[in-house]
C-alpha positions as CSV (number, residue, x, y, z in Angstrom):
1,M,-54.6,111.0,50.9
2,A,-51.4,111.9,49.1
3,R,-51.1,110.7,45.6
4,G,-47.5,109.8,45.7
5,V,-44.4,111.7,46.8
6,Q,-45.2,114.3,44.2
7,E,-47.5,115.9,46.8
8,V,-44.6,116.8,49.0
9,M,-41.6,117.1,46.7
10,S,-39.9,120.3,45.8
11,R,-40.4,121.1,42.1
12,R,-38.0,124.1,41.9
13,V,-34.8,122.2,42.0
14,V,-31.3,123.8,42.3
15,T,-28.9,121.7,40.3
16,V,-25.3,121.8,39.0
17,R,-23.9,120.6,35.7
18,S,-21.5,117.7,35.7
19,D,-19.0,119.7,33.7
20,A,-19.1,122.7,36.1
21,P,-16.2,123.2,38.5
22,V,-16.5,122.0,42.1
23,S,-16.4,125.6,43.2
24,A,-19.8,126.2,41.5
25,A,-21.4,123.4,43.4
26,V,-19.9,124.7,46.7
27,E,-21.2,128.2,46.0
28,R,-24.7,127.0,45.3
29,M,-24.9,124.8,48.3
30,R,-23.7,127.6,50.6
31,R,-26.0,130.2,49.0
32,F,-29.1,128.1,49.4
33,G,-28.1,126.3,52.6
34,F,-28.2,122.8,51.0
35,S,-25.9,119.9,51.9
36,A,-26.2,118.2,48.5
37,L,-27.2,118.9,44.9
38,P,-28.5,116.8,42.0
39,V,-26.0,116.7,39.1
40,V,-27.4,116.9,35.6
41,N,-26.0,116.7,32.1
42,A,-26.7,119.1,29.2
43,R,-30.1,117.4,28.6
44,H,-31.1,117.8,32.2
45,R,-30.8,114.1,32.8
46,L,-29.8,113.1,36.3
47,V,-26.3,111.7,36.4
48,G,-25.3,112.0,40.0
49,V,-25.4,113.8,43.3
50,V,-22.7,115.9,44.9
51,S,-22.6,116.8,48.6
52,L,-20.5,118.9,50.9
53,L,-19.1,115.6,52.2
54,D,-17.9,114.7,48.7
55,V,-16.2,118.0,48.5
56,L,-14.4,117.6,51.8
57,R,-13.2,114.1,50.9
58,H,-12.1,115.4,47.5
59,R,-10.0,118.1,49.1
60,E,-8.6,115.6,51.6
61,S,-7.3,113.4,48.8
62,G,-5.5,116.4,47.1
63,G,-8.2,117.5,44.7
64,T,-9.1,121.2,44.1
65,D,-12.3,123.1,43.6
66,A,-11.2,123.8,39.9
67,D,-11.8,120.1,39.1
68,A,-15.1,119.1,37.4
69,V,-18.1,118.1,39.5
70,D,-18.1,114.9,37.5
71,D,-14.8,113.9,39.3
72,V,-16.3,114.4,42.7
73,M,-20.0,113.4,42.5
74,N,-21.5,110.1,43.4
75,P,-22.8,108.6,40.1
76,D,-24.7,105.8,41.8
77,V,-27.9,107.7,42.3
78,L,-30.9,106.3,44.1
79,A,-34.0,107.9,42.6
80,M,-37.7,107.4,42.8
81,P,-40.7,108.1,40.5
82,P,-43.3,110.8,41.4
83,T,-45.9,108.0,42.1
84,A,-43.8,106.5,44.9
85,S,-45.5,106.8,48.3
86,P,-43.9,109.1,50.9
87,A,-43.6,106.1,53.3
88,V,-41.5,104.2,50.8
89,V,-39.3,107.2,50.1
90,A,-38.8,107.7,53.9
91,A,-37.9,104.1,54.3
92,R,-35.3,104.3,51.5
93,M,-33.8,107.4,53.0
94,R,-33.6,105.9,56.5
95,S,-31.9,102.8,55.1
96,H,-29.1,104.9,53.4
97,G,-27.4,106.7,56.2
98,E,-25.9,109.6,54.2
99,L,-28.9,110.2,52.0
100,R,-30.8,113.4,52.7
101,V,-31.9,114.3,49.2
102,M,-34.0,111.9,47.1
103,P,-34.2,112.9,43.4
104,I,-37.5,112.3,41.7
105,V,-37.2,111.2,38.1
106,E,-39.8,110.7,35.4
107,R,-38.7,109.1,32.1
108,G,-35.1,109.9,32.9
109,A,-35.6,113.6,33.5
110,L,-35.3,115.2,36.9
111,V,-38.7,116.6,38.0
112,G,-38.1,117.3,41.7
113,V,-36.4,116.3,44.9
114,V,-37.6,115.2,48.3
115,T,-35.6,116.0,51.4
116,R,-36.1,114.6,54.9
117,S,-37.5,118.0,55.8
118,D,-40.2,117.6,53.1
119,L,-41.2,114.3,54.7
120,L,-41.3,115.7,58.2
121,R,-43.2,118.9,57.3
122,P,-46.7,117.4,56.9
123,R,-46.5,116.3,60.5
124,R,-45.7,119.8,61.8
125,P,-47.7,120.4,65.0
126,R,-50.3,123.2,65.0
127,G,-51.2,122.9,68.7
128,R,-49.4,123.5,71.9
129,F,-46.2,121.7,70.8
130,G,-45.9,123.9,67.8
131,A,-46.5,127.0,69.9
132,L,-43.7,125.8,72.4
133,A,-41.2,125.3,69.6
134,R,-42.0,128.7,68.0
135,R,-41.4,130.4,71.3
136,L,-38.0,128.7,71.4
137,V,-36.8,129.6,67.9
138,G,-38.9,132.7,67.1
139,R,-40.8,133.2,63.9
140,D,-40.0,130.9,61.0
141,D,-39.4,133.7,58.6
142,A,-36.9,135.2,60.9
143,A,-35.0,131.9,61.2
144,D,-35.1,131.6,57.4
145,E,-33.7,135.1,57.0
146,A,-30.9,134.3,59.4
147,L,-30.0,131.2,57.4
148,L,-30.0,133.2,54.2
149,A,-27.7,135.8,55.8
150,L,-25.3,133.0,56.7
151,A,-25.3,131.6,53.2
152,R,-24.9,134.9,51.3
153,P,-21.6,135.5,49.7
154,G,-19.4,138.0,51.5
155,R,-20.2,136.8,55.0
156,E,-17.2,137.4,57.2
157,R,-15.7,134.1,58.2
158,P,-12.2,133.2,59.5
159,A,-9.7,132.1,56.9
160,A,-9.5,128.6,58.3
161,V,-6.5,126.3,57.8
162,A,-5.9,122.9,59.3
163,T,-4.3,124.3,62.5
164,T,-7.2,126.8,63.1
165,P,-8.9,126.1,66.4
166,V,-12.3,124.6,65.8
167,R,-13.8,127.2,68.2
168,E,-13.2,129.8,65.5
169,V,-15.4,128.2,62.9
170,M,-18.0,126.4,65.0
171,T,-21.5,127.7,65.8
172,P,-21.5,128.5,69.6
173,D,-24.6,128.2,71.7
174,P,-26.5,125.9,69.3
175,V,-30.2,125.2,69.4
176,T,-30.7,122.1,71.6
177,V,-33.5,119.9,72.9
178,R,-33.9,117.8,76.1
179,P,-34.4,114.1,76.2
180,T,-37.9,114.6,77.7
181,D,-39.0,117.0,75.0
182,P,-41.8,115.7,72.7
183,V,-40.5,114.6,69.2
184,E,-42.9,117.3,67.8
185,V,-40.8,120.0,69.3
186,A,-37.6,118.6,67.7
187,V,-39.3,118.4,64.3
188,E,-40.5,122.0,64.6
189,L,-37.0,123.2,65.5
190,L,-35.3,121.3,62.7
191,L,-37.8,122.7,60.2
192,A,-37.7,126.2,61.5
193,R,-33.9,126.4,61.6
194,R,-33.3,124.0,58.6
195,H,-30.9,121.9,60.5
196,T,-30.3,118.2,60.0
197,A,-29.7,117.3,63.6
198,L,-29.9,118.7,67.1
199,P,-27.7,118.1,70.2
200,V,-29.6,116.7,73.2
201,V,-28.5,118.1,76.6
202,D,-29.6,117.6,80.2
203,G,-30.5,120.4,82.6
204,G,-26.8,121.1,83.3
205,G,-25.8,121.5,79.6
206,L,-24.1,118.1,79.4
207,L,-24.4,116.4,76.0
208,V,-26.4,113.2,76.3
209,G,-27.2,112.5,72.6
210,V,-28.0,113.8,69.2
211,V,-31.3,113.5,67.4
212,S,-31.4,113.7,63.6
213,E,-34.1,113.9,60.9
214,A,-33.6,110.2,60.2
215,D,-34.3,109.5,63.8
216,L,-37.5,111.5,63.7
217,L,-38.8,109.9,60.5
218,T,-39.6,106.7,62.4
219,G,-42.7,108.4,63.9
220,R,-42.9,105.7,66.6
221,A,-41.9,107.6,69.8
222,R,-43.2,110.4,71.9
223,D,-40.1,111.9,73.3
224,V,-36.6,112.7,72.0
225,G,-34.9,110.4,74.4
226,A,-36.5,107.4,72.8
227,V,-35.1,108.0,69.3
228,M,-31.8,109.9,69.9
229,T,-28.3,108.5,69.4
230,R,-27.0,108.2,72.9
231,T,-23.3,108.0,72.2
232,P,-22.6,110.6,69.6
233,V,-19.2,111.3,68.1
234,T,-17.8,114.6,69.5
235,L,-14.9,116.9,69.2
236,P,-13.0,118.4,72.2
237,A,-13.0,122.1,72.5
238,G,-9.2,122.1,71.9
239,A,-9.5,120.4,68.5
240,T,-8.4,122.0,65.2
241,V,-10.2,122.4,61.9
242,G,-7.9,119.7,60.6
243,D,-9.2,117.3,63.3
244,A,-12.8,118.2,62.4
245,V,-12.3,117.7,58.6
246,A,-10.7,114.3,59.1
247,L,-13.5,113.2,61.4
248,V,-16.3,114.4,59.2
249,A,-14.7,113.0,56.0
250,D,-14.0,109.6,57.7
251,R,-17.3,109.2,59.5
252,G,-19.6,110.9,57.0
253,L,-21.0,113.1,59.7
254,R,-23.2,116.2,59.0
255,M,-22.8,117.9,62.4
256,V,-20.4,117.2,65.2
257,P,-20.9,118.5,68.8
258,V,-18.0,120.3,70.4
259,V,-17.7,119.6,74.1
260,D,-15.6,120.9,77.0
261,G,-15.6,118.4,79.9
262,G,-18.8,116.9,78.5
263,V,-20.6,120.2,78.4
264,L,-21.8,121.3,74.9
265,V,-20.0,124.5,73.8
266,G,-20.9,124.5,70.1
267,V,-21.4,122.4,66.9
268,V,-19.4,122.3,63.7
269,S,-21.0,121.3,60.4
270,R,-19.9,120.4,56.9
271,G,-20.8,123.9,55.8
272,D,-18.6,125.4,58.5
273,L,-15.7,123.4,57.3
274,V,-16.2,124.0,53.6
């Protein structure tokens, strides 16, 4: 039996200083494929959390990436001790919709973080469901290498402005699941690709829902259709980057499906927009 969340937390934590520029936080989140970072002071004391959503909202309000992280971060940090149980941490993360990273603090010092992926990982299937998911996504190390290639500085991306068509920055042909797929398959796909959510489509490619890490943390259903969000927020294929930024900043979304006549044609994430 696990002796607290310390058994699953990540101890090698990527952080950013509160007096660093926002550009430094963005560079680290893109390089490591993270959606949020703990913010520490000079004494390595936890003082906040900064996310890609915070950056997007900051830019929307006229701020620049030269501003200090302290001006952008959320100082109201929910943290847990290393002795907290994984079940309690999972419940706290489910009850806070935008929370994907839980800092673990001991005597005021940051000692680790727990993500939703960390909480899902102990339940990774080793049998036929795991084999099915691995056939769908390929080897885990290949998926990780692909993610790192996307996050490396120098990747060729369009110079997007508000009027840029969202098709130019979205990820086309995204990984999807069916409503009848076992939840174990969705978990395996999220872990292998390090995504936060997956579009759910029917046999004809029509978008019928979205399933997220938070949905899967419930652990009370057998198939994706029982836990997915059935009326997800979407963007039309003719939308612009400005439309996407406004939607993500307003709704706090991590991933938005892009549809053409109800058919999924891609997804756009916070990382794409940043």
